[in-house]
N, C-alpha and C positions, 0 to 999 in steps of 0.2 A: 665965566664961559670951562673953566673949568670944574667950577662945581658942579654943573648942568650934569658934560659928564661923566667925574666918575662913577656918579648912583648908575649912566647905564649899561657905561664896564658891571662895577661889580655885580652888577644885575645878571646881562651878559652872563658871566663869570660858573651865578648862579644857579640859571636856566641850564649850564654845558654842565656843572658836575652832578644835579641831578635826574640832567638823562643821559651819561654814561654813570652813574651808579644803577638805571636799570638797564643799563643793557650789559650788564657782569655778574650773573650770578655763581658764590660757593653754598657748596654741597658739604657742611663738616660733614668728618670720618667718623662713619661711626653713629649718619644722622637715618638710613638705610638699612632696613633687614637683609641677613642672607637667606639665602635663597637655598634651600636643598636641591640641588638635579635633581630635574625628573626622568624615573627609572628609560622612558623608552624612548633619550636624549641622551647616557649615560651609563656607563659598569659601572658600577663601584661609589664609592662616596664624594660624589663633588656638589659644593658652598657658590656663590655663585653669589657678587661682593661690587656696593656699590654700580648699579648700572646705571649708563648715564645715553643719554640721547637730546640731540641733538632736539631746536622746533625751529620748524620752519623757515627757509626756504634749506635749512643747514638738512644733509640727511646721513648726522655719524650718531655708530652707536656702540657700547659694549662697556668695555664690564673688568672687574678682576677675577681670575675662576681658580679656588684653591682643587687637586685635586689632591686624594689619596693613593697610596702605591699602590700602585694596579690598575687606576683610576681613569678611565679613559670619558672621551665622545662615540658616539654612534658613529656611521659614516657618514658626511652631512656637502652642502657645495653651499655657496655667498653669490650673489648673484653679480656683484660689486671686486671680489675679491676677500681675503679678510688680514689683517696683521696682531701677530702674536711679539708679546716683549714679553721673556720671560723672566722673573724676575725675584723666584725664586726654585730651589731645588733638580730633578734632576727630570726630565723627560724622555718624551714621544710624537713626531712628528713621522705620519706617511703618506702622501695618496696614493691612489690606487693601482696598480702596476707600477710602482717606484719601492727604491728601497725605507726602509721606519728609520729614519735620522734621528738621534739625537739631540739632543735641544737642552741648553743651562743659562744660568744664570747671563742676563748679560744680552744675549741671545734675539735678535727678532728676523722673525719670519715672515713672510710675504705667500699668501697662499691667493693666486691667481683668479678671475673670478672664472665661477663655472666648473673648477677643479675638484670632485669631490675625493675626502681626506681626512681623518681623522688625527688627535692631537690628546696625549696624556698622560699621567703620572708612569715613572720607570716603577716594575715592581716588588725593589728596594727599597726607593726615593718618595714621599711626596714631590706638587708640581702648581706654582703657581705666576699665572701668569693673566698679563692683561691682554683684552682681547678687542679689537674695535675692526668696525665695518660698517661699511651703509646701505643706506637702503635704499632697492629700488619698487616701486609704487608701494610702498610702506613692509617690504619684505626683504630680509637678511642674514633668512636662513633657509634651508630644504632643508631635511631631515631623513633619515634613510633607514637597515635596520646595523644592530648591534655589529662591533666589531669582533669577530674570533674570539676565543683563544689562539688560536693557530696563525691566522691571520698579526694580533697583539705581539705575538710572539716570534716575528718576526719571516714565519715558515712560509 
């Protein structure tokens, strides 16, 4: 009896291992090219790396964004909010009508849904963050106009 059950158990484990392997995807670091931030969405030099998008039913997506000194996003909103995890440098984040806030490595920033905001590097230091957002009806961001020099300076 054990000689009959053992092969069935082994086949069951093999099927589970095969299924599990297809449910995990590793994207090797450096396997996706850097993308320069579009001038209508960013001021200054910005690079976006390692973009990821969840497969349905997941709605999550994001990437690592590197801002050279003085570089920043345009004003924008996210339908389901956004999380930023600062990994290097010194930067700013600002909600429309609120104070400009400094952000540093280790800081986590939550931006509520539909909150008009911008984020980027300080004038003298670059800044890198991981940006994560969920899509609503396939859309993760609504872009608006560029942040003016006065707005960037916190005036």
